N, C-alpha and C positions, 0 to 999 in steps of 0.2 A: 784695809786696802781692798775694797770690793773690786771684783773683776780681774784679778791677776791670775786666777786659776783657769785652766782650760774648761771649756763647756762640758758639763756633766760630772765634773769632779766635786768632791766634798768642799763645801764653803763654810767658813766660820765668820760670824759677825760678833765682835767683842766690844762690850761697853763697860768701862769701869763705873761701878754704881755706888759702892759704899766705901769711902775712905776709912782706913783703919789707922788710928794714930796712937795706939797703946804700946807701941814698941815691941811687937811680937816678932819671932823668928820662925820661918818655915824650914824644917829639916827634911832633906831628900836623900834618896839613894839613886845614883845614876846607873841605869841598867847597862850602859855602854862603858861604865867605869871611868867616866870623865872626871878630871880633877876640877875643883872649884865650884861644884854644884851641891855640896853637902848641906850648906845652910845659906839662906838669903833673908834679908829683912822683908817681912810681910807689910805691904803698904796699903792694901785694900782688897776689895772683892769685885769680881766682874760677873756680869750676866752674859752668857754666851749662847747665841742661837746657831745651831749647826744644821745646814741644809744639805741633804743628800738626794740624789736623783731617785725618784719613785718612792720616797718615804716622807712621812710627816716631819716637820722641823722638830729638833730636840732642843730644849732649853735647859741649861745647867748653870750652876754658880761655881766659880773657880777662884782660888786665891790669886792675888796680883802681888808679885814680888819685885824687888829692885835688883836687877842684874847689872853687873859692871859693863858688860858688852851691849846688852839690848835695852837698858833703861827699865822703866816700869813695864811689866809684861805679865799677861795672864799665863797660868801654868800650861794650858793646852797650846798656846802660841809658842811658849818657850820650848815645849817638847817638839814642836815642828822644826825648831831651829837646831836643837842639840841632841835630840833623841829621847827615848822614854825615860821618865823620872817617876819614882815612887815617892809620894808624900808620906813621910813617916810620922811626923807630928808637928804641931804648931805650939810653941811655948812663948 
C-alpha cells in the first residue's frame, strides 16, 4: 500500500518472492503477551525494502505466515499490526 504513511515516515515495500510449500510452522513469542500468535503456518518468504528519510534503503528477507485475521502477511507487516513478535524457530 504505497503512500499511506505521512511524508518523511518509514515506508516498507513488501514483495512475496519465494513460496514455501513444505508445510513448516513458524513459532513466535508475542512481546505484548497476545494470545493466538504462538505459531502460524509458514507459507513463503518476502523481500522487503525499507525506506527511511536521510538513509539508504535497507533490503531484508522475512518469513510470510498465514494469519487468521490478516491473511498472508510478512513478519514485519504483522508486527506493525499486532506489536513486536520474536521469531523463535521454524519447524
